[in-house]
N, C-alpha and C positions, 0 to 999 in steps of 0.2 A: 517464441512465437504463440505456445499454452494458452502462460500466465496472462498474453495479450485481449485474448479470447476470453479467456473464463473472465474478465472483466468485462466484457462487453456481454458476455452472454447474463452478468447479476439483470443488468438491467432488459431484459428480452419481454415480460409481461408489461412492461411501459410500452412498449411500443404498439403501434398498428400493425393486423395482415400482412400491408405492404411493406411496411417501415421492416418488422420481421422476415421478408422474400430477400430485402435489400440486403441487411446481414446477413443473410446467408449465405450469400454470394459472394460476400466479402470472407463471408471464413474457407469457401472454399478455395476462393481464383484470390488470395490476399497478394499474389504478384500484379496480375490484369490490372486490379484496381491503385494500386505502385504506378503506372504507369499508362493510367486513362487518368486524361482532362475527367469535369463534372457531367463536358458535354459526353464525349466518348465512353464516358459508363453508361448513361440515363440511355444511351443507343444500344450499345450491348446487351443490357436487358430488360428493356421495354416497361424502363422507369421512366419520370417527367426529373428535372435536372429539382425540380420543390421538392417531390418529395425524397430522393435521397441527404440531399442540408441536410432535409426533418432529423432523417435517422438519423446523421450525421453529432447532431444538436440533439437528442433528445441520448444520443448514450455520451455525453459528457462536451461534445466539442463542442468549439465553433461554428464548425462548417466542415463542410468534405477536401478542406485544402488541410487545415488542422489534424483529420484523422486519416490523412492519408501522407501527413513529413511523418508523423506517430509510428504509423503502419512499417510506413519505408526506413524506418529503424529498424524493428525484428526481422520484417524478411532481409535484407544487407548482409544481418547477422550469420555468421560463420554455423552452417548447420551442425544438429551432435545427434549424436546415435538417440534411439529412445529409452529413457532409464524404463528396462525393467525388472520385475520383484522379482527374483531370483527362488528356486525351492531349493535348490541345490545346497547354498550358503548366506541363509538371509541375513546372517548376522554380520559378514563378512561383507556383502551388499549395504545394507546400512552401516556401518563403518567408515567405510569408504566415500560411499555423500555421503554420510555427517563426516567427515573429515574437507572435504570439497568445498561444502557448506564454508566452515569452521576455517579453511584456508583462504578461501573469497572473505568473508565476513572479519578477517585481522586487518586482509590487506584496506580492505574502504575505511575500516575502522582509524587504518593509521592518515587517513590525509582526511580523515574528519575536522571540521574547527572542533573541535573539544573548549576551550576556552568561552568560546561564544554560550555552550549546550552553559558551564558553571555558570557566565554568568546573567542567563536568562531564569537561571534555579536558583542563584541569590537574589535578582533581583524581584522577583516574582513573591506579594503574598499571599497566594494559595497557591497550590500543583494537585493540576488533579489529574493520575492517568486516567487515560480514555481507551479499552480494548473491548469489541466483544464475540463472544467465542469464546473460539481457545487463546485468543489473546486476552481474552480474561483473566486470567492466571498470569498472566503474565507481568502483567499492571500491582497486585494485588502482591507479589512477592518484592516488585522495586519498592511500594509506594511501603509498603512492611518494614523495609528498610531504612528507610528514609525517616517516615517516623522515629524506628527508636534509635536513627544516632541524630535525635533530636528536629528535626528539621520534616513538623505535622502534614502527611501528606492524605492521599484517597485517592480510593480507587472502587466504584460502583458498579456491583450486576445490574440495576433495575436501568429497563431502555430511556423507563419514561422521569424515572427519579434522573438521568442521564442526561435528559433531554434539558429538565427544569434548572440545570447546574449550569452547564453551559450556556442558558439561557440571564445567572444571575450571573458568570465573570462578568472579567472589566480588562479594559491593557493592563492591569496592574498586575494581575492572576496570572500564570503557566499552566499551559493544557499539553500535557504530553501524549500525545497518538500512538495507539502502538495498530499496524493493522499491516495483514503480509499481502493483502494483493493491493488496497492503495483505493481501494476501488467498492467497499464492504456501506451496501445502502443506508447504512442508521448513523454509519463514521460519519458518510459525505451530508449526510442531515445534520448531524453536530457538529462539522465544519465548519460548512456552512453557515449556521447560528453564532460559533468563533469569531468567523471574517466578518463579518457584519458585525458582532460587538469589540472588534479591531485586540482582538486576544491573540498571546505571542502563542503560537504552536510548534511544536519540538515531535516531530518526527522519526515514529522508527519504522522505515517499513521496509518493504522484498523490493520496490525496485525503486529507481531513478524518472520514470516514465508514466507516473501515475496522477488524479485525481490530489491521494493526499499531501506527493510532495508538494507538487505545485503551489499547495494553496500552504506551505508546511513555511515559516518563518524560519524552519534551520531543520533538512532533512537529513535522520541518519540509515542511507536505504549499508542491508545486510545479503546475505547470496544465500538463499531458499532456491532449493529445482523442488519444478513441480514435476509431483507427480498424482496418480492416484488409480486406484484400481478398481471402474467405471464409474462409478459417483461416486465413489468415497473419495475423498481430498489425505493422502500419507501424507500429506508437504508436513515436511518438517518445520517445527516455534522453535528449534535452538539457534536457530541465527536472530531471531527477536531478542528471546533470550540474555546472548552472547551481548546483544548492541544497550540493552538495558543495563546490563551489567556493568559496564563499561565503562556507562554517564554516571551512574547510583556511583559506585566505589570510586572512581574519580572523584565526584565531588566531596562524598565520606569520609576520606583520606586528606583532601584541601581542606576539609574548612575545620580538622581534626587535628591540623597539624605533621598529619603520620609522613 
């Protein structure tokens, strides 16, 4: 649930005052939203159906019904105990969390279509690894390994350069896009451009119900537990690195006949 709302909050600045009020109600009363029709919600929060629909579209959904369906998937999940940073044994707490994330990610990779990912890499003219913030370092390492293995790849840090590269790419290229939330504003901008240019997208993301996953030609989901200390994001990027390692290493071993 926390990850779902984190994605919505990232678009908060784009909303008007009324739209922000609608979002705040949704965050405070998610189950009521799931159980209400558009007309029923309108009466509950004293906002027009047009305002609610406009809010949903500003949050990246086609309308209220789509947001409600996605929110239902989160509300219906079995609640878990809040993850609290342990001051008594931080090493043990961290190791247990990473173990859960790695185990969950390995289970997801077991059903991932690796053959399709290999073909996407093999058929591409150029490969661009795209990630911003903490995900950028994962992209640099992956691009470096492919390049030294004889498959030149790029990972760029400058946002303007990434935009220019996305605009220049075609259906003959491949974009490997890495994002924990799958809703980062810059990632949304770049993937919009890539989609319009019909560029194949191989995504590595911490969820299957986000915009990046929906836009991707092939999505590789990994398991990440959302963790915050006040506003500081302490969520691990180890699973993202593991997903990239799995794909990159598999390609290198296959292409070198090892």
